[in-house]
C-alpha angles and dihedrals in degrees: 000000000000112000095168098077088232096122093051090049091050094047092049088051092049097046087070088064131068128256092243142042133205089015098291114023117103127246100233097181099099090054095043096049091049089053091047093053092043091058097047097264098119090128090065098049102090093040089052091048091050088058093045095043095088090065095055128098135198121265110274117252116276114250102192136318125288108221141181087262101049106030095106093062091051099046108121095013109131090193085073097057094122095038091054091047090052091048094053097041087056090047095054092047095049098041137031107281092230090058091051091049094048091050097048103034095080090045093052100035096082087059095053092127093063119120090010090299094296096126094061090045091051090047090053092052091049094048093046089057094046093049092049090048092051091051093049098040103033098252102326122128133182125243096243091054093049089046089052090059088050092052091048094051091044091053090050093051093049094048097036108152126176127202118226141175094036115145119220112241124200118302112259122221094243143002091259092051089046093055089048089053097049109122108235115226111248095226109055096174133114130024126327095262092057091045094050090053089061095061111109102170141013132183113266116253112284119242136032117330097224111055134161118237096266092050091047091053091050090051092051088051089052091054089052091048094048094048093046094050091045090054089064091065103025106037091106088077088073115338094197103038098042088061086077094061085072104028096049095058088042088057087057092046093052091052099049097084090059094051132081110263092244089068095055096081095053088045090057091052091052093045092054095045095050093047092049092046094053089048091051095054101038107023120116122230096235134045123236132208115279123224118256112240090198112190095333113141119232090249090056091050090052091048088056089054091050092050089050089052104198111138094226091051090052093049094046090049089050091055093040090056089053090054093044090053094050091047092049092051089052095048091248101144093169092053091048092051093047092049091054088045089057090056091050091048090057090051091050098048104037126080110248121247093211 
């Protein structure tokens, strides 16, 4: 829980900027600063933003309001980025944010691949903060944090992108086995949208098809774990883009506690599909040795990510620390070590921001 006010200050600063840059790249700052504050690095937030600021652009001009009557015709229209952000920021101010999320989650979930999965990741960061704030303050939330959820949902609606024509392949025995079995597309060139269109088949989701909410949550966590551990040995395929095979399902996982239980099963299906899809279009054919984290503590690993500065490195480290914590609680020392190794791999292979 942030008691410094730093996160609110950073979000207010960022909400004057758009969700994208150069016409298609994602503004990662809202996600990165939330992770920095979460891991006790509030003192670094404004310095990090000062470095990142040169990349940012103003919000695009509004083109006309999105409403309850016309939203369907504007779903997936990036020209409406600002209009969708305005729509959702009004929604979360006029109604309880959980109600807005529960209404729109099933509408947005089929488009989880949009904007290279960044909207669902940003949503997960926003929800994590709101849930922590509720727990600490007995239900209260600040306007910048509610607005951040509105901006995240608006970005998702504007970049909504569904996958189609993908054949279900046999069900693997586990998420890790499933990612190993993902057929890699032959042509791994171009942007993510073109690559996703080349997918013809993906393994069906591992596990039983009918799960209660608790089991569905555990399965989403297993997808996150499998993708994170795989990053340690396969990140060289695309050190930046393969981050999202882990962080996108973690965005789903972080949102589940705020959703009605009946939405957890469909959320699991989406989390698996998006992780497998990213693997299919960026994964390498061979594994590589993973770095040894030795006796480094998770906090030290995260500090290395902060010193490196790249937004993807920070977000991958954030997810890797989640996995390391779960593994440690379960007595899985190997999983804990490999999760920390994944964070170090990202530091090794990605160009530093600072």
